[in-house]
C-alpha positions in Angstrom: 1.2 -22.9 1.5 -1.8 -24.4 2.9 -4.1 -26.2 0.0 -6.9 -25.7 2.6 -6.2 -22.0 3.3 -6.2 -21.1 -0.4 -9.7 -22.8 -1.3 -11.5 -21.1 1.5 -10.0 -17.6 0.4 -11.2 -18.5 -3.0 -14.7 -19.4 -1.7 -14.8 -16.3 0.8 -13.8 -14.0 -2.2 -16.2 -15.4 -5.1 -19.2 -15.5 -2.4 -18.5 -12.4 -1.4 -18.6 -11.3 -4.9 -21.7 -13.1 -5.8 -23.7 -11.6 -2.9 -22.9 -8.0 -3.4 -23.0 -8.1 -7.3 -26.4 -9.9 -6.2 -27.9 -7.3 -3.7 -25.7 -4.1 -5.5 -23.9 -3.7 -2.4 -20.9 -1.4 -2.3 -20.4 -0.3 -5.8 -17.9 2.4 -5.6 -19.3 6.1 -7.3 -15.9 7.2 -8.4 -17.6 10.6 -8.8 -16.5 10.5 -5.3 -13.0 10.6 -6.4 -11.5 12.2 -9.5 -8.5 10.1 -8.9 -9.9 6.8 -9.5 -11.4 7.9 -12.8 -8.2 7.3 -14.2 -8.2 4.7 -16.5 -11.6 3.6 -15.0 -13.5 1.3 -17.4 -15.8 -0.9 -15.2 -18.8 1.6 -14.3 -20.0 -0.6 -11.5 -16.8 -1.8 -9.7 -17.2 -3.1 -6.2 -14.9 -1.9 -3.3 -14.6 -5.4 -1.7 -11.1 -5.3 -0.7 -11.5 -4.2 2.5 -14.0 -6.4 3.5 -12.4 -9.4 2.0 -9.1 -8.6 3.9 -10.6 -8.3 7.3 -12.9 -11.1 7.0 -9.8 -13.6 5.9 -7.9 -12.2 9.5 -10.5 -12.2 11.5 -11.5 -16.1 10.8 -8.0 -17.1 9.8 -5.4 -15.6 11.6 -4.1 -17.1 14.9 -6.1 -15.5 18.3 -2.3 -14.0 19.0 -3.6 -11.6 16.6 -7.0 -10.4 18.1 -6.0 -6.7 18.3 -4.7 -6.8 15.0 -7.8 -8.0 14.1 -9.9 -5.2 16.1 -7.3 -2.7 14.0 -8.2 -4.3 10.7 -12.2 -3.8 11.6 -11.6 -0.4 13.0 -9.4 0.7 10.0 -12.1 -1.1 7.5 -15.1 1.0 9.2 -13.2 4.3 8.8 -12.5 3.5 4.9 -16.0 2.1 4.1 -17.5 5.5 5.4 -15.1 7.4 2.9 -15.5 4.8 0.2 -19.2 5.6 1.1 -19.0 9.6 1.4 -20.3 9.3 4.6 -17.1 10.7 5.9 -16.3 13.4 3.4 -14.5 15.6 5.4 -10.6 14.5 5.1 -9.5 16.5 8.4 -12.2 14.2 10.4 -10.7 11.1 8.2 -7.5 12.1 9.0 -8.1 12.5 13.0 -9.6 9.1 13.2 -7.1 8.2 11.2 -4.5 9.0 13.6 -6.6 8.1 16.9 -6.7 4.3 15.1 -3.0 4.7 14.8 -2.4 6.0 18.1 -4.0 3.3 19.9 -2.7 0.4 17.6 1.1 1.8 18.1 1.0 1.8 21.9 -1.0 -1.4 22.5 1.5 -3.7 20.2 4.7 -1.5 21.3 5.4 -1.1 17.8 8.3 1.4 17.1 11.4 2.6 14.8 14.3 1.4 16.3 16.6 3.5 14.2 17.4 5.2 11.4 21.3 4.9 11.1 21.5 8.5 11.8 22.9 9.0 15.7 21.7 12.4 15.9 17.9 11.8 14.9 18.1 8.1 16.7 18.7 9.8 20.0 15.1 11.2 19.8 13.7 8.3 19.4 15.2 6.4 22.4 12.4 9.0 23.8 9.1 7.0 23.6 6.4 9.4 22.7 8.8 11.1 20.1 9.2 7.3 18.9 5.4 7.0 19.1 4.4 9.7 16.8 7.2 9.3 14.8 6.1 6.1 14.1 2.5 7.3 13.6 3.8 9.6 11.3 5.3 7.0 9.0 2.1 4.8 9.1 -0.3 7.2 7.8 2.3 8.6 5.0 2.0 4.8 4.4 -1.8 4.3 4.6 -2.4 7.4 2.7 0.3 6.9 0.3 -1.2 3.7 -0.4 -5.0 5.1 -1.5 -2.9 7.2 -3.9 -1.8 4.0 -5.9 -5.4 2.2 -6.0 -6.3 4.1 -8.9 -5.6 1.0 -11.8 -6.6 -2.2 -11.4 -3.7 -4.1 -9.5 -1.2 -2.0 -8.8 -1.5 -1.6 -5.1 -2.1 -5.2 -4.4 0.7 -6.3 -6.7 3.4 -4.0 -5.1 2.2 -6.0 -1.6 2.3 -8.8 -3.3 5.9 -8.1 -4.3 6.9 -6.8 -0.9 5.6 -9.9 0.9 7.4 -12.0 -0.9 10.6 -10.4 -0.7 10.0 -11.4 2.8 9.2 -14.6 2.1 12.1 -15.1 0.3 14.6 -13.5 2.9 13.1 -15.8 5.3 14.6 -18.9 3.2 17.6 -17.2 1.3 19.4 -16.0 4.7 20.7 -18.0 7.7 20.7 -14.9 10.2 17.4 -13.7 9.3 14.1 -16.0 10.7 10.6 -14.2 10.6 8.8 -14.5 13.5 5.6 -13.6 11.8 6.2 -15.9 9.0 3.3 -17.8 9.3 1.1 -14.6 8.9 3.0 -13.1 6.5 2.4 -16.4 4.5 -1.6 -15.6 5.0 -1.8 -12.4 3.9 0.5 -13.0 0.8 -2.2 -16.0 -0.3 -4.9 -13.7 1.1 -3.8 -10.7 -1.6 -2.7 -13.1 -4.4 -6.2 -14.4 -4.3 -7.5 -11.0 -4.4 -5.0 -9.6 -6.4 -6.2 -12.3 -9.3 -9.8 -10.6 -9.4 -8.3 -7.0 -9.0 -6.3 -6.8 -12.8 -9.6 -7.6 -13.8 -11.2 -4.9 -12.9 -13.8 -7.2 -11.0 -13.1 -6.1 -7.6 -11.4 -3.1 -6.0 -9.4 -2.1 -2.7 -10.8 1.3 -2.5 -10.1 3.5 0.7 -11.0 0.5 2.9 -9.1 -2.2 1.2 -5.8 0.2 0.8 -6.0 1.3 4.5 -6.2 -2.2 5.6 -3.6 -3.7 3.4 -1.1 -0.6 4.0 -1.6 -1.1 7.7 -1.0 -5.0 8.3 2.2 -4.4 6.0 3.4 -1.4 7.9 2.5 -4.2 11.3 4.5 -6.7 10.2 7.7 -4.7 8.2 8.1 -3.2 11.9 7.9 -6.4 13.4 10.3 -8.0 11.7 12.6 -5.4 12.0 12.0 -5.4 16.3 13.2 -9.1 16.1 15.8 -9.0 13.4 18.6 -6.5 14.5 20.5 -7.8 10.9 17.6 -6.0 8.9 18.8 -2.3 7.8 15.8 0.0 8.5 16.5 1.3 4.6 15.6 -2.5 4.0 12.0 -1.7 5.1 12.5 2.3 3.7 13.0 0.3 0.2 10.0 -2.0 0.5 8.1 1.1 1.1 9.1 3.6 -1.1 7.2 3.7 -3.6 3.9 4.6 -1.7 5.5 6.2 0.8 7.3 8.8 -1.8 4.5 8.9 -3.9 2.9 10.8 -0.7 5.3 12.7 0.7 6.0 14.2 -3.2 2.2 14.8 -3.6 2.2 16.8 -0.1 5.5 19.1 -1.4 4.4 19.4 -5.1 0.8 20.9 -4.1 1.9 22.8 -1.3 4.6 24.3 -3.3 1.8 25.3 -5.7 -0.5 26.5 -2.8 -3.4 23.6 -3.9 -5.3 22.6 -1.4 -3.8 19.0 -0.4 -7.4 17.5 0.8 -8.7 17.7 -2.9 -8.2 14.8 -5.2 -4.9 15.3 -7.2 -4.8 13.9 -10.8 -1.1 14.2 -11.5 0.4 11.0 -9.4 2.9 9.3 -11.6 1.1 6.1 -12.2 -1.5 8.4 -13.5 0.5 10.4 -16.1 2.0 7.1 -17.1 -1.5 5.9 -18.2 -2.0 9.3 -19.9 1.1 8.6 -22.0 0.3 5.5 -23.0 -3.1 6.1 -24.3 -1.8 9.1 -25.8 0.5 7.5 -27.6 -1.9 4.3 -28.1 1.1 1.9 -27.4 -1.4 -0.7 -25.5 -4.8 -1.6 -27.0 -7.2 0.5 -24.7 -8.6 -2.5 -23.4 -6.2 -3.7 -21.4 -3.8 0.0 -20.5 -5.2 0.3 -17.2 -3.8 -3.4 -15.8 -0.9 -3.1 -18.3 0.0 0.6 -17.1 -0.1 -1.2 -13.6 2.0 -4.4 -14.2 4.6 -1.9 -16.6 5.3 -0.4 -13.1 5.3 -3.2 -11.0 8.0 -4.9 -13.2 10.1 -1.9 -13.6 9.9 -1.7 -9.2 11.0 -5.4 -9.2 15.3 -4.7 -9.7 14.4 -2.4 -6.4 13.5 -5.7 -4.9 16.1 -7.9 -5.9 18.8 -5.0 -4.8 17.1 -5.2 -0.9 16.9 -8.5 -0.6 20.9 -9.2 -1.9 21.7 -6.1 0.5 19.1 -6.4 3.4 21.7 -5.8 5.9 24.3 -3.2 3.9 22.5 0.5 4.7 24.8 2.4 2.6 23.9 0.2 -0.5 20.2 0.4 0.2 20.2 4.6 0.7 22.1 4.9 -2.6 19.4 2.3 -4.7 17.5 4.4 -3.1 18.8 8.0 -3.8 18.6 6.2 -7.5 15.0 5.6 -7.8 14.2 8.7 -6.1 16.5 10.6 -9.0 14.6 8.2 -11.5 11.2 9.3 -10.4 11.2 12.7 -10.4 13.3 12.8 -14.0 10.6 10.5 -15.4 7.8 12.8 -13.8 9.5 16.3 -15.1 9.6 14.4 -18.4 5.6 13.3 -18.6 4.9 17.2 -17.4 6.5 18.6 -20.0 5.5 16.1 -22.8 1.6 17.0 -21.6 2.4 20.7 -21.7 3.5 20.5 -25.2 0.2 18.9 -26.2 -2.4 20.9 -24.6 
């Protein structure tokens, strides 16, 4: 890691934090978002993540990423309008998100080259189909990431592990060389410095930060998948399984129960785990928010270890994803049953 960059990023984040606290800027109103009330201990959280991430990208990333910087700024503005409740209509917000993603995907020629299913791959060979499928995957990832931003350090910590996996893969495998390694390394440092303050609840990502961080991660993973044919598409799926599955499962669950999918959901897995630990009084209430996030991250670590060992073995990766989905569903059902018994 470049020491100069670390110093610059640290000074940038601390300066922004000081300025925003001094003038009471972007104090998050958790009344706008019920799912973020879970475990909220800081009564005046500063939603600084998106601004810090975008600011760092704009000034530190090389000029070859200028279009990515523009998309970061547009995504930031969209997220801030949601954070401040200026754009409260979820449908309009989704339409604007899709428009930004369509421009991004088309201009950067982002595509998902394969899902290792011949029938489906034949459709992906059609450019417009591939664009919309890639757009769908981005939208699932970005909104699923936003769902996870309810516990201190959960989302930023998760993406630290994702980037750490890529960095490890770059050094551990002779046949994999990451074309965008320098940017991956930079983003890792940006998120790591943010994570340190985020885990203590001093600053939050908010919708703006969740959108920006997941959009950048999605971009990097697709680009590296395009440039390294030895990487199985399910390596990428495995790295992103948690936020993506959280979103898909939430959509299916609420649709089945005929609930409005645009309304805030208080039944995400991390929220249930938090309530369970709080109910059982397993962890001191002062640190339960961050501790729950760290526990979930630790539970995901074996998945990333397997992913990096078997990055090119599609069948193994699919099997491991299947096991984690089963584990997720089993644990989710257990927690739901637990709360039904005590209510």
